C-alpha positions as CSV (number, residue, x, y, z in Angstrom):
1,X,26.8,-18.3,29.3
2,X,29.3,-21.3,28.0
3,X,32.2,-20.3,25.6
4,X,31.7,-23.2,23.3
5,X,29.9,-22.6,19.9
6,X,29.6,-23.9,16.5
7,X,28.7,-22.5,13.1
8,X,26.9,-24.3,10.5
9,X,25.1,-23.6,6.7
10,X,21.5,-23.1,7.5
11,X,18.7,-24.4,5.8
12,X,16.5,-21.2,5.2
13,X,13.0,-22.5,5.2
14,X,14.1,-24.7,8.2
15,X,15.9,-21.6,10.1
16,X,14.5,-18.7,8.9
17,X,13.0,-17.9,12.1
18,X,15.8,-18.2,13.8
19,X,17.7,-16.0,11.5
20,X,15.0,-13.5,11.5
21,X,15.2,-13.2,15.4
22,X,19.1,-12.6,15.6
23,X,18.7,-9.9,13.1
24,X,15.9,-8.0,14.4
25,X,17.3,-7.8,17.5
26,X,21.0,-6.5,16.6
27,X,19.8,-4.6,13.3
28,X,16.4,-3.6,13.6
29,X,16.1,-3.2,17.5
30,X,19.7,-2.3,18.3
31,X,20.8,-0.5,15.3
32,X,17.7,1.0,14.5
33,X,18.0,-0.6,10.5
34,X,14.4,0.1,9.2
35,X,12.5,-3.0,8.7
36,X,11.9,-2.2,4.9
37,X,15.8,-2.3,4.6
38,X,16.6,-5.4,6.3
39,X,14.0,-7.4,5.2
40,X,15.2,-7.0,1.3
41,X,13.9,-10.4,-0.1
42,X,16.8,-11.9,-0.9
43,X,17.3,-14.2,1.9
44,X,15.5,-17.1,0.2
45,X,18.8,-17.3,-2.5
46,X,21.1,-16.6,0.0
47,X,23.7,-19.1,1.9
48,X,23.0,-18.5,5.6
49,X,25.3,-19.3,8.2
50,X,24.4,-19.4,11.8
51,X,26.7,-19.7,15.2
52,X,25.0,-22.0,18.0
53,X,26.1,-22.6,21.4
54,X,26.3,-25.9,22.8
55,X,23.3,-25.4,24.1
56,X,21.8,-25.1,21.0
57,X,20.8,-21.3,21.0
58,X,21.5,-19.1,18.1
59,X,23.6,-16.3,19.0
60,X,25.0,-15.3,15.6
61,X,24.4,-15.4,11.7
62,X,25.5,-14.1,8.2
63,X,24.5,-14.5,4.7
64,X,26.5,-14.8,1.2
65,X,24.9,-13.8,-1.8
66,X,25.5,-15.6,-5.2
67,X,27.0,-12.2,-6.4
68,X,30.0,-12.6,-3.8
69,X,28.3,-10.1,-1.6
70,X,28.4,-11.2,2.2
71,X,26.4,-9.1,4.7
72,X,23.8,-9.4,7.4
73,X,26.6,-10.5,9.9
74,X,24.9,-10.0,13.1
75,X,26.1,-11.3,17.0
76,X,24.2,-11.0,19.8
77,X,25.6,-8.6,22.2
78,X,26.6,-11.0,25.0
79,X,28.4,-13.0,22.4
80,X,30.5,-10.1,20.7
81,X,34.3,-10.4,21.2
82,X,34.1,-14.4,21.5
83,X,35.4,-15.2,18.3
84,X,32.1,-15.8,16.6
85,X,32.2,-13.2,14.1
86,X,35.3,-14.2,12.9
87,X,34.2,-17.9,12.5
88,X,30.9,-17.1,10.8
89,X,32.9,-14.8,8.2
90,X,35.1,-17.6,7.7
91,X,32.4,-19.9,7.0
92,X,30.9,-17.6,4.7
93,X,34.4,-17.2,2.8
94,X,34.9,-20.8,2.9
95,X,31.2,-21.0,0.9
96,X,32.1,-18.6,-1.6
97,X,35.2,-20.5,-2.4
98,X,33.4,-23.7,-2.7
99,X,31.1,-22.2,-5.2
100,X,34.2,-20.4,-7.3
101,X,33.3,-16.8,-6.5
102,X,37.0,-15.1,-7.0
103,X,36.0,-12.4,-4.9
104,X,33.9,-11.4,-2.4
105,X,32.7,-7.9,-0.8
106,X,30.9,-6.3,1.6
107,X,29.7,-2.9,3.2
108,X,31.4,-3.0,6.4
109,X,30.1,-0.5,9.1
110,X,32.8,2.1,9.5
111,X,33.7,1.4,13.3
112,X,34.4,-2.3,12.2
113,X,36.5,-2.0,9.3
114,X,39.5,-3.1,11.3
115,X,37.8,-6.5,12.0
116,X,37.4,-7.4,8.3
117,X,40.9,-6.1,7.6
118,X,42.3,-8.8,10.0
119,X,40.2,-11.3,7.7
120,X,41.9,-10.1,4.6
121,X,39.7,-8.0,3.3
122,X,40.6,-4.1,2.0
123,X,38.7,-0.8,1.9
124,X,37.8,0.5,-1.0
125,X,36.3,4.1,-2.0
126,X,34.9,6.8,0.2
127,X,33.0,6.3,3.4
128,X,28.8,6.3,2.5
129,X,25.7,6.1,4.2
130,X,23.8,2.7,4.5
131,X,20.5,2.8,6.8
132,X,21.7,5.6,8.5
133,X,25.2,4.2,9.2
134,X,28.5,4.8,7.9
135,X,30.2,2.2,5.9
136,X,33.0,1.1,3.8
137,X,33.1,-0.9,0.4
138,X,35.4,-3.9,1.4
139,X,36.9,-6.5,-0.9
140,X,38.9,-9.8,-0.6
141,X,40.1,-11.9,-3.4
142,X,40.0,-15.9,-3.0
143,X,42.9,-18.0,-4.1
144,X,41.3,-20.9,-6.1
145,X,43.8,-23.6,-6.3
């Protein structure tokens, strides 16, 4: 495994199968998220980013809804802890800022709240269950200069 990667904005129609493959492996197979929850019909209207290795293997993805909701952050197991998740999140926050979105939010799995806090997100409210997994609402106000 190489350590180099890049983050790019994806084109849903062109990159759909790559994005779906990552999410199928991480959410449906690994975390047992029901397919009817994972495939919510919103993808076509979202901004997607993907992480590619120097060999052009896709190893991570995430999406931004135009409401400001960031979600579907997924990195293949061998690549976790390599900075890909942080880079995906930064690219999604940048995409929100470029679209004039002044506040982004997400539903963080409770075990990774600290990851999002390091990126400037703040947990709000009580823990809740989503797709059988404990989550927290987290928000980040954008600086629009």
